[in-house]
N, C-alpha and C positions, 0 to 999 in steps of 0.2 A: 543584409536582410536575413532574418532567421525564421524558421518554421514556428508557427504559433504553438504555445505550450499545450500539452495534452492536459486538458482540464475538465474532466467530466465531473458532474455533481449529481448526487442523488439525495433526495430529501425524505424526511419523516421515516427513517429506517427503524427507529424505535424510540423509547423514552430515554431521557437523560439518565435516570436511575439505572436502567438496564445497561447502558453503555458503561457506566461507572463500575458495575459489577462484572461485566462480561470479560474485560481484558482482551477482547478480540484483536486489538491493535498492538498489545504489548506482551502477551504471554505466549512464549514459543509454541507450546502444544496447541494453542488455539490458532495462532498464525499458520501453523502447518496444515490446519484443516481447511483454510480458505485461500492461502497464498502459496507458500512453498515451505520446504524443510528449512529450518533455520537454527542458529545458535544465538539469536537476538537476546539482548539484555537491555532493559529500559534505563540506560545510563548515558548521559551526554558524553560524547567522545568515544563511546564504545564501538569497536569494529565488530562486524558480523557478516555472515554470508547468507544468501538465499540460494537454495539448490533445488533443481528439478531434473528429472530424467524422463522426458515425455516419450522417448522411444529408446530401445536398448542401445542404439548407435549414437544417441544425442545426449549430452550432459550439459546442463546449464548451471553456471555458477556466477552469482552476482555479488560483487564485493560492495559492502555498505559500511557506513559509519553514522551513528546518531549525531545529528547536527543540533537539534533543539528538541526539548521535551518539557511540556507543561501538562501535568496530569489532568485528564478529563477535558483538555482543550486543544492541544496541538502536539503533533509528532512529525519531525522532519528528519530525513536521512538521505545520504548520498546513495546513488544507484549506478554503479560502474560495471559495465560488461560489454564486451564485443565492440570497444571503441566509443561507446556511449557513456558520457559522464554527465549524469543528470541528478536532479534533486526531487524526491517525492515528499510531499507534505500532506498530512491528514489534519483536518480541522473539524472540531465538533462545536456546533453552535446550538444552544437550546432555542426552541421555537415554541409557539403556543400549542402546537400539536405533536411535539416530540423533540427529536434532535436531528439536525441536518449534519450529515457527514459529507465533507468535501475532500476530494483527493485531487491533487494537482501534481503533475510531473513536468518539470521544466528542464531546459538545457539541450533540446534537440537542435542540431546544426542543420542547415539546408540540405546537406548531402546525406542526412540520416532519415530520409523519408520512409524507408523500409522499417527502421526501428520505431518510428512514430506510428506507422500503421499496425505494426505488431503489438505495440503497447495498447493501442485502441481496441484491438481484437481481444487481447488477453483480459482487458478490464471487464468485459462482459462475463467471462468465466469467473473471474475473481469475485465480482459483485454477486453473482448467483450463489456461489458457495458461501460468501459472507452472509447473505440474507438467510440461507438455510441454517447456518450455524447459529445466528442470532435467534431464529425461531425456535431452534432446539433448546437454547439456553433459557428461553423465556419461561 
């Protein structure tokens, strides 16, 4: 038995055209504004890291690799840190009122409840910063 996947969803974030122009999921300088520092490149198989230093005595480094990339539709990458080997997938779906952005993180083992709760808590910060970035880019 495994922990259910971390699968928040938020809808109507913006219009499809704005998503296509923004690059908020694929351009390193924009990713750094809402997620973490990164050397991400939108190339399938490409390895990259996400880095954060929330306090002077804490350094977070997440090893990642692009698993799938379909421009303006989906982005999936591995997320490996502190014993957690998971997969993060972003999916964009046009709707009648804009675009739905879905983010899903899967791969939590039953003994990784703390990581699961941490991911859920961090999502709130990430989405608030992403919303602010997209409003600024509009």
